C-alpha positions in Angstrom: 0.0 0.0 0.0 2.9 2.4 0.8 4.4 1.8 -2.6 1.1 2.7 -4.3 0.8 5.9 -2.2 4.4 6.9 -3.0 3.8 6.2 -6.7 0.6 8.3 -6.7 2.4 11.1 -4.9 5.3 11.0 -7.5 2.8 11.1 -10.4 1.0 14.0 -8.8 4.3 15.9 -8.3 5.3 15.3 -11.9 1.9 16.5 -13.2 1.7 19.7 -11.2 5.2 21.1 -12.0 5.7 24.1 -14.1 8.9 24.1 -16.0 11.0 26.5 -18.0 9.8 27.3 -21.5 9.7 24.2 -23.7 12.2 23.9 -26.5 15.8 23.0 -27.2 18.8 25.1 -26.3 22.4 25.2 -25.3 24.2 26.2 -22.1 27.6 26.9 -20.7 29.0 27.0 -17.1 30.8 25.0 -14.5 31.4 22.0 -14.5 29.9 21.5 -18.0 31.6 24.0 -20.3 29.2 23.5 -23.2 26.1 21.4 -23.5 22.8 20.9 -25.3 19.4 20.5 -23.7 15.9 19.4 -24.5 13.0 20.7 -22.4 9.4 19.6 -22.3 7.0 21.0 -19.6 8.8 20.4 -16.3 11.4 17.9 -17.5 14.8 19.0 -18.8 17.5 16.7 -20.2 21.0 17.9 -21.0 24.3 16.5 -22.1 27.7 18.2 -22.7 31.4 18.3 -22.3 32.9 19.1 -18.9 36.2 19.8 -17.3 37.7 16.3 -17.7 35.0 14.4 -19.6 31.3 14.2 -20.6 28.3 14.8 -18.4 24.5 14.5 -18.6 21.7 15.5 -16.3 18.0 15.4 -15.8 16.1 18.1 -13.9 12.5 18.2 -12.7 11.4 21.8 -12.4 8.9 21.9 -9.4 7.7 25.5 -9.7 8.0 28.6 -11.8 6.6 32.0 -11.0 7.0 35.7 -12.2 9.5 37.8 -10.3 7.6 40.5 -8.4 8.2 43.9 -10.1 9.7 42.3 -13.2 6.7 40.5 -14.7 6.3 43.2 -17.4 9.9 42.2 -18.6 9.0 38.5 -18.8 11.3 37.6 -15.9 10.4 34.6 -13.8 12.2 32.4 -11.3 12.1 28.6 -10.9 13.4 25.8 -8.6 13.6 22.1 -8.9 15.6 18.9 -8.3 18.1 17.2 -10.6 20.3 14.2 -11.0 23.5 14.3 -13.0 26.3 11.9 -14.0 29.7 12.3 -15.5 32.4 10.1 -16.9 36.1 11.2 -17.1 37.9 10.9 -20.4 39.4 7.4 -20.3 36.6 6.1 -18.1 38.7 6.0 -14.9 36.2 8.0 -12.8 32.4 8.0 -12.8 30.4 10.5 -10.8 26.8 10.9 -9.7 25.4 14.2 -8.3 21.9 14.7 -6.9 21.2 18.4 -6.5 18.7 21.2 -6.0 18.5 24.1 -8.5 17.2 27.6 -8.6 17.3 30.0 -11.6 15.9 33.1 -13.4 14.5 33.0 -16.9 13.8 36.0 -19.2 11.2 35.5 -21.9 12.0 37.7 -24.9 9.1 38.5 -27.3 11.3 38.6 -30.4 13.4 36.7 -31.2 11.8 33.7 -29.6 14.6 32.9 -27.2 14.7 32.7 -23.4 18.0 33.3 -21.7 18.4 31.9 -18.2 20.9 31.8 -15.3 20.9 28.9 -12.9 22.7 27.7 -9.7 22.8 24.1 -8.4 23.8 22.8 -5.0 24.0 19.2 -3.8 26.4 16.3 -3.2 28.5 14.2 -5.4 29.7 10.6 -5.2 32.8 9.5 -7.3 33.5 5.9 -8.2 35.2 3.3 -8.3 36.2 4.1 -4.7 33.3 6.0 -3.2 34.3 9.6 -2.5 31.6 11.9 -1.1 31.7 15.6 -1.3 29.7 18.8 -1.9 28.6 19.7 -5.4 28.0 23.1 -6.8 27.4 24.2 -10.4 26.2 27.2 -12.4 25.0 27.6 -15.9 24.0 30.3 -18.3 21.9 29.2 -21.2 19.4 30.0 -24.0 16.2 28.1 -24.8 15.0 28.3 -28.4 11.2 28.2 -28.4 
């Protein structure tokens, strides 16, 4: 019964989320220097090249709302949860990093692009020998609507 309740709660959380604007885009930041992303409703998938390898992540945007005083400019802020993974070139180190995220998005009327700025904070685990530590990241990107 508990599994059913948790499953229903998860489905409800996924269905009520409001994400960034849907579309494809690109981003740059730390630790992923350049990446591509696909966004649909409240789910965002991204992949790119990082400091010493390749990385990918999935983010669930839980809420998005207009910034008070800036709604006429199309500015809104959002927050969510994410899970990322990276592999070092040569395959010697694999990392997993669950994190929370918060960001600001600007919806430009013309051209149909949405620039955004985002910060992420969480923990990372590096393998093959488990090494735990803090995780922080930042990205600047553009969503093409």
